[in-house]
C-alpha positions as CSV (number, residue, x, y, z in Angstrom):
1,M,-84.5,-27.9,5.7
2,P,-81.2,-28.7,3.8
3,V,-79.4,-25.7,2.2
4,K,-79.9,-25.7,-1.5
5,L,-77.2,-25.0,-4.1
6,R,-79.2,-22.0,-5.5
7,H,-79.2,-20.4,-2.1
8,L,-75.4,-20.7,-2.0
9,H,-75.1,-19.3,-5.5
10,Y,-77.4,-16.3,-4.7
11,F,-75.6,-15.6,-1.5
12,A,-72.1,-15.7,-3.1
13,R,-73.2,-13.3,-5.8
14,I,-74.5,-10.8,-3.2
15,V,-71.3,-10.9,-1.2
16,E,-69.2,-10.4,-4.4
17,T,-71.2,-7.5,-5.7
18,G,-72.0,-5.9,-2.3
19,S,-75.5,-5.3,-3.5
20,F,-78.9,-7.1,-3.7
21,S,-79.9,-5.2,-6.8
22,R,-76.6,-6.0,-8.7
23,A,-76.7,-9.6,-7.7
24,A,-80.3,-9.9,-8.8
25,S,-79.4,-8.7,-12.3
26,I,-76.6,-11.2,-12.5
27,V,-78.7,-14.2,-11.4
28,H,-81.7,-13.0,-13.4
29,I,-84.3,-12.9,-10.7
30,A,-86.3,-10.0,-9.2
31,Q,-84.8,-8.3,-6.2
32,P,-87.7,-9.1,-3.8
33,A,-87.5,-12.8,-4.8
34,L,-83.7,-12.7,-4.1
35,S,-84.3,-11.2,-0.7
36,Q,-86.8,-14.0,0.1
37,Q,-84.3,-16.6,-0.9
38,I,-81.7,-15.2,1.5
39,A,-84.3,-14.9,4.2
40,E,-84.9,-18.6,3.8
41,L,-81.2,-19.4,3.9
42,E,-80.8,-17.4,7.2
43,L,-83.8,-19.1,8.6
44,D,-82.4,-22.5,7.7
45,L,-79.0,-21.8,9.3
46,G,-80.4,-19.9,12.2
47,V,-78.0,-16.9,12.0
48,P,-77.9,-13.5,10.2
49,L,-75.6,-13.7,7.2
50,L,-75.7,-10.1,5.8
51,H,-75.4,-6.6,7.0
52,R,-77.4,-4.1,4.9
53,G,-76.2,-0.5,5.2
54,P,-76.0,2.8,3.2
55,R,-72.6,1.7,1.8
56,G,-73.8,-1.6,0.5
57,T,-74.3,-5.2,1.8
58,R,-71.5,-7.1,3.5
59,P,-71.4,-10.4,5.3
60,T,-71.6,-10.9,9.0
61,P,-68.9,-13.1,10.6
62,A,-71.1,-16.1,10.0
63,G,-71.6,-14.9,6.5
64,D,-67.8,-14.7,5.9
65,I,-67.6,-18.4,6.9
66,L,-70.5,-19.4,4.7
67,Y,-69.1,-17.4,1.7
68,R,-65.8,-19.3,1.9
69,E,-67.5,-22.6,2.1
70,A,-70.1,-21.7,-0.6
71,V,-67.4,-20.7,-3.1
72,S,-65.6,-24.0,-2.4
73,I,-68.7,-26.1,-2.8
74,L,-69.8,-24.2,-6.0
75,G,-66.4,-24.5,-7.4
76,R,-66.4,-28.3,-6.9
77,V,-69.9,-28.6,-8.5
78,N,-68.7,-26.6,-11.5
79,Q,-65.8,-29.1,-11.9
80,L,-68.0,-32.1,-12.0
81,S,-68.4,-32.3,-15.7
82,E,-64.6,-32.0,-16.2
83,L,-63.9,-34.7,-13.6
84,V,-66.4,-37.1,-15.2
85,R,-64.7,-36.6,-18.6
86,A,-61.2,-37.0,-17.2
87,N,-60.9,-40.6,-18.4
88,G,-61.2,-39.6,-22.0
89,P,-58.3,-40.0,-24.5
90,E,-57.1,-36.4,-24.0
91,I,-57.1,-34.0,-21.1
92,E,-59.6,-31.2,-21.6
93,G,-61.1,-28.3,-19.7
94,T,-60.7,-24.7,-18.8
95,V,-58.0,-23.6,-16.4
96,S,-57.7,-20.2,-14.8
97,V,-54.1,-19.0,-14.4
98,G,-52.9,-15.8,-12.8
99,A,-49.5,-14.3,-13.0
100,S,-47.8,-11.4,-11.2
101,C,-47.2,-8.3,-13.3
102,T,-43.5,-8.8,-13.2
103,L,-43.5,-12.4,-14.2
104,A,-46.3,-12.0,-16.8
105,A,-44.1,-9.8,-19.0
106,T,-41.8,-12.7,-20.0
107,L,-43.7,-15.8,-19.0
108,L,-47.3,-15.8,-20.2
109,G,-46.8,-15.4,-24.0
110,P,-44.3,-18.3,-24.5
111,F,-46.3,-20.4,-22.0
112,F,-49.5,-19.9,-24.1
113,E,-47.7,-21.4,-27.1
114,A,-46.3,-24.3,-25.0
115,C,-49.7,-25.1,-23.5
116,R,-51.5,-25.0,-26.9
117,A,-49.0,-27.4,-28.3
118,A,-49.0,-29.8,-25.4
119,L,-52.7,-29.6,-24.3
120,P,-54.7,-28.7,-27.4
121,K,-58.1,-29.3,-25.7
122,V,-57.3,-27.2,-22.6
123,T,-58.4,-23.6,-22.6
124,L,-56.3,-21.1,-20.6
125,R,-58.1,-18.2,-18.9
126,C,-55.2,-15.9,-17.8
127,S,-55.2,-12.8,-15.7
128,V,-52.4,-10.5,-14.4
129,A,-52.5,-8.9,-11.0
130,D,-50.3,-8.2,-8.0
131,G,-49.4,-11.1,-5.7
132,A,-51.9,-10.2,-2.9
133,S,-54.7,-10.1,-5.4
134,L,-53.7,-13.4,-6.9
135,R,-53.7,-15.1,-3.5
136,A,-57.1,-13.7,-2.7
137,R,-58.4,-15.0,-6.0
138,L,-57.0,-18.4,-5.4
139,E,-58.7,-18.5,-2.0
140,A,-62.0,-17.4,-3.6
141,H,-61.6,-20.2,-6.2
142,A,-61.5,-17.6,-9.0
143,L,-58.1,-19.1,-10.1
144,H,-56.8,-22.7,-10.3
145,L,-53.2,-21.7,-10.3
146,A,-51.0,-18.6,-9.8
147,C,-47.4,-17.8,-10.7
148,A,-46.3,-15.2,-8.2
149,F,-43.5,-14.0,-5.9
150,E,-43.5,-15.1,-2.3
151,D,-41.7,-14.3,0.9
152,D,-43.7,-15.6,3.8
153,L,-45.1,-19.1,2.9
154,S,-48.7,-19.5,3.8
155,A,-50.0,-22.9,4.6
156,V,-53.2,-22.2,2.7
157,F,-51.3,-22.8,-0.5
158,A,-49.4,-25.8,-1.9
159,R,-46.5,-24.6,-4.1
160,Q,-43.6,-25.5,-6.3
161,P,-40.9,-22.9,-6.0
162,M,-39.1,-22.3,-9.3
163,F,-36.5,-19.6,-8.8
164,R,-35.2,-17.0,-6.5
165,Q,-35.1,-13.5,-7.9
166,A,-33.0,-10.5,-6.7
167,C,-34.5,-7.1,-6.5
168,Y,-33.1,-4.1,-8.4
169,L,-33.1,-0.4,-8.1
170,V,-34.6,0.8,-11.4
171,R,-33.9,4.4,-12.4
172,K,-34.3,6.6,-15.5
173,T,-30.6,7.4,-15.5
174,P,-27.7,5.4,-14.0
175,L,-26.4,6.3,-10.5
176,P,-23.3,8.5,-10.5
177,G,-20.2,6.4,-11.4
178,N,-22.5,3.7,-12.9
179,P,-21.9,1.2,-10.1
180,T,-22.8,-2.5,-10.5
181,T,-24.6,-2.6,-7.1
182,V,-26.2,-0.3,-4.7
183,S,-26.2,-0.7,-0.9
184,L,-29.1,-0.2,1.5
185,Q,-27.4,2.8,3.0
186,E,-27.2,4.4,-0.4
187,L,-30.9,3.7,-0.9
188,K,-31.6,5.6,2.3
189,N,-30.8,8.9,0.5
190,L,-32.6,8.3,-2.7
191,P,-36.3,9.0,-3.6
192,L,-38.0,5.7,-4.0
193,I,-41.1,4.4,-5.8
194,L,-42.4,1.5,-3.7
195,P,-45.3,-1.0,-4.3
196,T,-48.6,-0.1,-2.7
197,A,-49.4,-2.3,0.3
198,P,-50.5,-5.0,0.7
199,N,-47.8,-6.3,-1.6
200,V,-45.2,-9.1,-1.3
201,V,-42.3,-6.9,-2.5
202,R,-43.4,-4.0,-0.2
203,S,-43.6,-6.3,2.9
204,K,-40.1,-7.6,2.2
205,L,-38.8,-4.1,1.7
206,D,-40.5,-2.7,4.8
207,R,-38.9,-5.5,6.9
208,T,-35.5,-5.0,5.3
209,F,-35.6,-1.2,5.9
210,S,-36.8,-1.7,9.5
211,E,-33.9,-4.2,10.2
212,A,-31.5,-1.6,8.8
213,C,-33.0,1.0,11.1
214,F,-34.1,3.6,8.6
215,A,-37.2,4.8,6.9
216,P,-37.0,5.1,3.1
217,H,-37.5,8.4,1.2
218,L,-40.9,7.5,-0.2
219,A,-41.5,9.6,-3.4
220,A,-44.5,7.6,-4.7
221,E,-46.3,4.3,-4.5
222,A,-47.4,2.2,-7.4
223,D,-49.7,-0.8,-7.4
224,V,-48.3,-2.6,-10.5
225,M,-45.0,-2.7,-12.4
226,S,-46.2,-0.7,-15.4
227,T,-47.3,2.2,-13.1
228,A,-43.9,2.1,-11.3
229,L,-42.1,2.3,-14.6
230,Q,-44.1,5.2,-15.7
231,A,-43.1,7.0,-12.5
232,V,-39.5,6.1,-13.2
233,E,-39.7,7.5,-16.7
234,A,-41.2,10.7,-15.2
235,D,-38.0,10.9,-13.0
236,I,-40.0,10.9,-9.8
237,G,-37.6,8.4,-8.2
238,G,-36.2,4.9,-8.4
239,A,-38.4,1.8,-8.3
240,I,-37.4,-1.4,-6.5
241,L,-38.6,-4.4,-8.5
242,P,-37.8,-8.1,-8.7
243,K,-36.5,-7.7,-12.2
244,G,-33.1,-6.6,-13.6
245,D,-33.6,-6.7,-17.4
246,F,-36.2,-4.6,-19.1
247,S,-35.3,-5.3,-22.7
248,D,-38.6,-7.3,-23.0
249,V,-40.8,-4.4,-21.6
250,P,-41.8,-2.1,-24.5
251,G,-41.3,1.5,-23.8
252,H,-38.9,0.9,-20.9
253,T,-35.9,-0.8,-22.5
254,D,-33.5,2.0,-21.7
255,V,-34.0,2.2,-17.9
256,S,-31.1,1.6,-15.6
257,A,-31.3,-1.4,-13.2
258,V,-28.7,-1.9,-10.4
259,R,-28.7,-4.9,-8.1
260,I,-29.2,-4.2,-4.4
261,D,-26.4,-5.6,-2.2
262,P,-26.8,-7.4,0.1
263,A,-29.3,-9.2,-2.0
264,I,-33.1,-8.8,-1.4
265,E,-34.6,-11.9,-2.9
266,L,-38.1,-13.3,-3.5
267,T,-39.2,-16.7,-4.5
268,A,-41.2,-17.2,-7.7
269,S,-43.6,-20.1,-7.2
270,V,-46.5,-21.8,-8.8
271,L,-49.3,-21.8,-6.2
272,W,-52.6,-23.7,-5.8
273,L,-54.9,-24.4,-2.9
274,A,-53.4,-26.9,-0.5
275,K,-56.5,-28.7,0.7
276,E,-58.5,-29.0,-2.5
277,P,-57.6,-31.3,-5.4
278,L,-56.9,-29.8,-8.8
279,T,-58.9,-30.9,-11.9
280,P,-56.9,-33.1,-14.3
281,A,-56.6,-30.2,-16.7
282,A,-55.3,-27.8,-13.9
283,T,-52.9,-30.5,-12.8
284,A,-51.6,-30.9,-16.3
285,V,-51.2,-27.1,-16.7
286,R,-49.4,-26.9,-13.4
287,D,-46.9,-29.6,-14.3
288,L,-46.4,-28.1,-17.7
289,M,-45.7,-24.7,-16.2
290,I,-43.2,-26.0,-13.8
291,G,-41.4,-28.0,-16.5
292,F,-41.6,-25.0,-18.9
293,V,-39.9,-22.7,-16.4
294,E,-37.2,-25.2,-15.5
295,K,-36.4,-26.3,-19.1
296,Q,-37.1,-23.2,-21.2
297,Y,-37.7,-20.0,-19.2
298,L,-34.5,-20.6,-17.2
299,S,-32.3,-22.0,-20.0
300,S,-31.0,-18.4,-20.1
301,P,-31.8,-17.3,-16.6
302,P,-33.2,-13.8,-16.1
303,L,-30.8,-11.3,-14.6
304,G,-30.6,-11.9,-10.9
305,A,-32.4,-15.3,-10.9
306,R,-31.2,-18.6,-9.6
307,L,-33.1,-21.9,-10.0
308,V,-34.6,-23.6,-7.1
309,T,-34.1,-27.4,-7.5
310,A,-36.7,-30.0,-6.8
311,S,-34.3,-31.6,-4.4
312,S,-34.2,-28.6,-2.1
313,P,-35.8,-29.3,1.3
314,N,-39.3,-28.1,2.2
315,I,-40.2,-26.6,-1.1
316,I,-42.7,-29.0,-2.7
317,A,-46.2,-29.3,-1.2
318,K,-47.6,-32.5,-2.7
319,Q,-51.3,-33.4,-3.0
320,G,-52.4,-36.9,-2.5
321,G,-55.6,-38.8,-3.4
322,S,-57.3,-38.3,-6.8
323,N,-54.9,-35.4,-7.7
324,H,-51.9,-37.7,-7.5
325,R,-53.6,-40.3,-9.7
326,S,-54.6,-37.7,-12.2
327,K,-51.0,-36.5,-12.4
328,T,-49.8,-40.0,-13.1
329,D,-52.4,-40.3,-15.8
330,A,-51.2,-37.1,-17.3
331,L,-47.6,-38.4,-17.4
332,R,-48.8,-41.5,-19.2
333,R,-50.7,-39.5,-21.8
334,G,-48.1,-36.9,-22.6
335,P,-44.5,-37.5,-23.5
336,W,-43.8,-33.8,-23.0
337,L,-44.4,-34.2,-19.3
338,Q,-42.2,-37.2,-19.1
339,V,-39.3,-35.2,-20.5
340,F,-39.9,-32.3,-18.1
341,A,-40.4,-34.6,-15.1
342,A,-37.2,-36.4,-15.8
343,A,-35.1,-33.2,-15.6
């Protein structure tokens, strides 16, 4: 018997909630009926898909594979109406965009305005999280696009790198002598507030400290920038963040930021899934975001940032097929994209 879409929908909700009862309330069927649907799915596929235990329900190895495929299939089905309407006079649809905590502080507000002006029939659904969470949400098809810092480049994602950003030591008060830079050896003796793993910045720092043959003095860990800055204001230690200017962060405009030398840099990129075409609306938002950063966000580059040019080798992962055609259509429909693309 062929697998039905409703089976995939029910199964995905169980995995995401970790509970038959919670999933049943979301999909609006009785729990016994939901259990019967999953039993039918397991019978059709010939393998157990879920472990039921005292700490909740989790997928088996086969269930992990099915969940990834089910989310992909359901995501494509949900995009059908938008794809069918793509030949209309204007691009329309809903696009889910995520941004890392550090980038969101200066990027999302102005980009909302740019998107509303350029794509009036596109609705942005934005969220802010750490880079690891954004990547997981991209893989789970909960986001179309993410603007995040990278270090190791995963082949799972296509990307357009935008700029390289240096990391800074951020303290409540300046270092003695008010130096313009701080060395790794000087960091060795300072109490530090580091991001909580898994985290792109933390992974980069751990490798850097290991190569320098010392372990940092870890005073605290913080999962997002706002928490790290609160710990800085409490004078627990100095945070290391890919940001050198906090004049745009309310409540923390007076912190001291000193660039680390030699530079510890991360790449800010727009990311999307490499093997799945974007909808026309998501393609247009992606192109607008890239152009927006290049033409406006970096017209006055943030402290410690340097633009990555489109001519740099091995930085642009292009998508072919229908996505390439929809990008061309978008360029024809919107002069704003022609201006950005010509830069």
